[in-house]
N, C-alpha and C positions, 0 to 999 in steps of 0.2 A: 369618487376617490376611495380607493380601498387598498390597504396594505397591512402586513403583519410585522410586528416589531418585538424585540426583546424588552421585557419590562424594566430590568435593571439598567440597560443602556439608555432607555428613554428617561427614567427618573433622574439619572445623573445630569442630563442636559436641561431638563425642565427645572431642576433645582437651581441651576445658574440663572435661567430665565426669571425665576422668582426673585432673585437678588437684584436683577436689573429693573424689573417692573416696580414702580412706586405707587401706582393707583390701584385700588381694590374695588372699583366700581364696575360691575359686570357690563354696564351699558357703554363704558369707555373702551374704545378699540385698543388703547394702550394697556389695558388690563389683560389683553389676549396675547397668546404666543402664536406666531404665524408658522404654518406647516405647509411645505411644498414637496410633493412626492413625484420623482421622475428618475428613470434609469437606475432603479433599485437603490436610490438614495433619498433620504428625507432631509431636507434643509429646514432648520429650525431658526427662527428669528424672534428677538424680543427687543423692546426699546421703551425708554421713558421720555423720549424726544431729546434727551441730552446724551445718554449713554446707549450705545447699540451693541447687540450681541448676535452672532451668527455662528452656527456649527452644522455639521452633517453627521448622520449615522446611517449605516446600511440597513435596509429593510427589504422585505419581499413585496413587491408591488404587483397588485392585480389590476388596478385601475389608477392611472395618474390623475393628479389634480392638486388643488391648493385650497386652504381655508385658514381661519383663525379660530382659536378656542380659548375660553376663559381659563387663564393659567392656573389660578389657585384651585378651581374646581377640578380641572384635569389632573393636577397633582394629587388631590385627595382621592380621586378615583383610582389612579395608578397604585398608590400606596395601600389601598384596601384590597387589591386583587391578589390572588395566589401567584407564586412564581411561575415563570414560563413565558411563552409567546402570547401576544395579545393582538387581536384583530381590530383594526380601526376601519370602520366602514361608514362613509358619509353618503346619505341619500337625500333627495329632495322630498320634502314633506308634501302633504296633500294640498296645502295652501301656499306652496312656493317657498316655505321656510326650509332652511337647511338644518339637518339634524345628523348626528353621528351615533352609531352604535358601537360600543366597545365590547367585544366578546372574548372569551377565553378559549384558546386552542392548545392542547386537546381539551375537549369539553368534559372535564371531570365534574363540573357543576354547571348548571345553566345560569350564568350570570350575564346580565345585560344592563348597561347604562345608556341612557339617551340624554344628550345635552345639546342645546342650541349653539350654533356657530355663527360667525359673522364673515362676510366676504373679505377677501384680501384687498379689495378696491380702496378701502379707506385706511388701510394700515399705513403708518407713516413711512415715507421713503427714507432709505438709508443714504448717507453720504458714501460714495464709492470708496472702498478700501483696497481696490485691486491695482489700479494703475498709478500708484503713488511711490515715491522713492523711499524704500525701507532701508534701515541699517540694523545690524545684528549686535546684540549685547548678551553676555552670559546670563542665563536665567537666574542662576544662584545669586549673582551679584545684584541684579536689579531687585530681586525679592528682598534681599538684605537691606538695600538702600531704602526701599519703601517702608520696611518694618521699623527702621531706625528714625524715621522722620514723620510719617503720616499722622501719628497720634498727637503731634504738637500743633496741628492746624487750628486756627481760631474758628469759633462758631458764631462770631459777631458779624451779622449780615450787613452791618453798616461799613465794614472794612473788608470789602470783597477780595481785595488783593491778598489778604491773609487767610482766606477760606480754602486755599489749596496749597499744594507743594510746588515750590519753585524748581524748575527743571531746566538746567542750562549746560552749555558746552563751553569749557575753558581749555583751549588747546586740545589735548587728547583726553582731558578729564570730563567725566560726567558728574555734575553736582546736583544733589537734591537737598533742599533747605525748606524747613517749615518753621513758622513762628506765629505766636499769638500776641506779640508785643511785650510779654513778660518772660518769655523763654524762647529758645531757638534750638532746633535740632539740625545737624549737618552731617552729610557724608559725601565723600568724593572718591571716585575710583577712575584710574586711567584705563578706560575700556573703549575709547572712541578713536583709536588710531585709524587713520584713513577715512574717517567719516566726515562728510562735507558739513560745513557750518550750518546751523539752524538757529532761529531766534530763541531767546529765553522765553519760557512760557510758564503759566500757572495751571496745574492740573488738579481738577476736583478730587477729593479723597475717595469718592465712591468707586471710580474706575480703578484707582490704585489698590484699594483694599481687595477688589475682586481679582485683579491680576496677581497680587501677592498670594492669595489663597489658591488660585487655580493653575498658575504657571508651574511647570515641572521643575524639579530640583536640578536636573542636568540639561545640557543642551543650550540652545539660544532662543531668545525672544526677538522677533522682528518688530521694529518701531518706526513709525513715520510721523513727522510733524508737518502738516500742510495747512496753510491759512489759519483758521481758528479751530482746527481739529488735531487730535492725536489718535493714531491707530496702533493696535498691538495685534500680532499674529503669532500663534504657536500651535503645533499639532493641527487639529481640525478647527481650532477656534479663531474667530476674528472679532475684535472689539474696537469700538470707536467712541470718542467722547469729545464733546464741545469743551473748549478751554475757557478758563475764567479770564475776564478782562480786568485791566488795572495795571498800574505801574509797579514793577518789582522794586522794593526798597533796596538800598545799599546795605545789605545784611553784613558785609565784611566789616563795617564800622563797629558792629556789635561784638565781634570776635576779638578778644584781647590778644595782642601780639606776645605779651609776656605776663605771667602771674608771679607774684613775689613768694607766695606761700602755698604749700600743698600738704595733704595728709591722705593716707591710704587706709582702707578698711576691707575686711572680708565681705563680699557681696551677701552671703547668707546671713551673716551677723546683722548687717544693716537691714535687710529685708524683714527678718523676724522682729527686730526692734521697732521698725516702722509700723508693722501690723499692730503691735501692742500699744505703742504710744498714740497712734492715730485714733484709737478707740475714744480718747478723751480730747481730741482736737475739735475745735469748732469747725464744722464742715463748711460753713459759709465763708469764714475767713481763711481756713486752711493753714493757719500759721503754726509752725513748730520751730524750736530752737536747736541749733547745733552748737553746743558748748565744747570748744576744742582746747585741750590742754595736753601736757606731755603724756603721750601714750594712751590717752583716753578721749573718746568721743561720747559726750553725754547728750542724749536726745530728750528734749523736754516739750511737753504740750503747754499751751498758754493756760494760765490759771483762770478758771471760770467758775460759775456757780455750781456746775456739776462736779468740779474737782480738777485734778491734773494727773499726769503720769510722767515718769522719766525712766530712762534706762541707759546704762553705761555699757559700751562695747570697746574692746581694744582697738587702737588705731596707731598707725606709724606716723608719729609727729613729735617734734621737739621744738619748743620756742614759746613765744608770747601767747597768752590765752586770748582767744577770740570767741565771739558769739555771733552766729549767722542766723537770721530769721528767714526761713524758707517756707514756701508753700509745699505741704507734704506731697500733694499730687505731682508736683514738678520734679520731685525726687523719686517717687514711687513708680511713675509711668516709664521713665527711661530704664529703671532697674529691670522691668519686666522683659525688655528686649536686648539688654546688654549681655553679650555672650563672653563674660570674663569672670573668673573667680574673685578677682580683686578690683576695687573701684578707687580711682584717684579723684579727689576734689582739689581744685586749684583756685586761689583767690588772692587779691592784693589788699583790698580794704573790705570792711564789713558791709558797706552799702554799694559795692560795685560787683560786676558780673562774677559769677561762680562758674567755673568750668568743671563739668562732670565727664569723665572719660574712663575707658577700660584701662586696666594695667596688665600687661604693657599696652602702650598707645596703639590704636588701630586707625582705620580710615574715617571713623566717626567720633563725634563728641556732642555734648549737650550743654547749652548755656542757660543759667538760671539767674534772673534778677532777684536779689534779696528783697524782703519786705521790711517795712518799718517795724521796729521792735515793740511799739505800743500801738 
């Protein structure tokens, strides 16, 4: 097996493979990336047995073949080499072991790495992503929907159904919902016109984070939901992921139909105040207080042995004074992804759901359950 490839083109794809691969043990085949060279095309595959990745890049093939190579070490070698074309040459060792030599062309310096490889025979089989019924959605929309929801997924392994993002079709709407039981993030877009119905599913965050980062800003992404798998295609990339099992809860019961009160603040004011007040927040409890009065939002940390902090910022509100006890992370994390200069908070009572949304309202919102004040 012998071919020549462009360093930068290879690094781009191996970086994605590194994100997929979860084990770092050189003896484990899942630590390797699979390479298959034919017809002047190199097919690259990686898997952690739950998430699959496949892509192709053009190469100059002198001898076709296939092998697997330890991904982390391969990436380290690539990043250490000078810019330009690199020769990948695999030969059989004297004792039947496979070895590769990576050379630089043109040879400005005599650089040579040798690293053992493993046969593709034991590389995990991929579930086929070719002959499945795909539907297209705008890439920009699906990236936004992932961004607005995936951070709210629970990390409690005893509640598997909350360890992923709910993905469902409601008429022509695609809905993404994530919750950890104390908060909920939701977005819905009418982008499924003409798409056949598919069952509601729970998608692990790993694949969604990768899609969000790697998918293009323009054009479409092709998606297929088949049995216990979801597949994504765009450009030269193919991804697949096993779905999470469990019963999707009735999240609509958590979403208030109407809230009695609301106040608005400038996003930048709130972000800056949270940064300062959070310095004195007990990180384990995470509790801070929103003291709402006419024209003023006072943000206060809980009094502790270390001290306390408070800051006042202007807000658009007139009415009775209220105090909401909120987990600062549940306010801070949505703020990082909300693309609006003004933020509206809606509530009915101090111990019932608080709705956090952009102003003006958009396709998404975030629900926060208040904490006990003591």
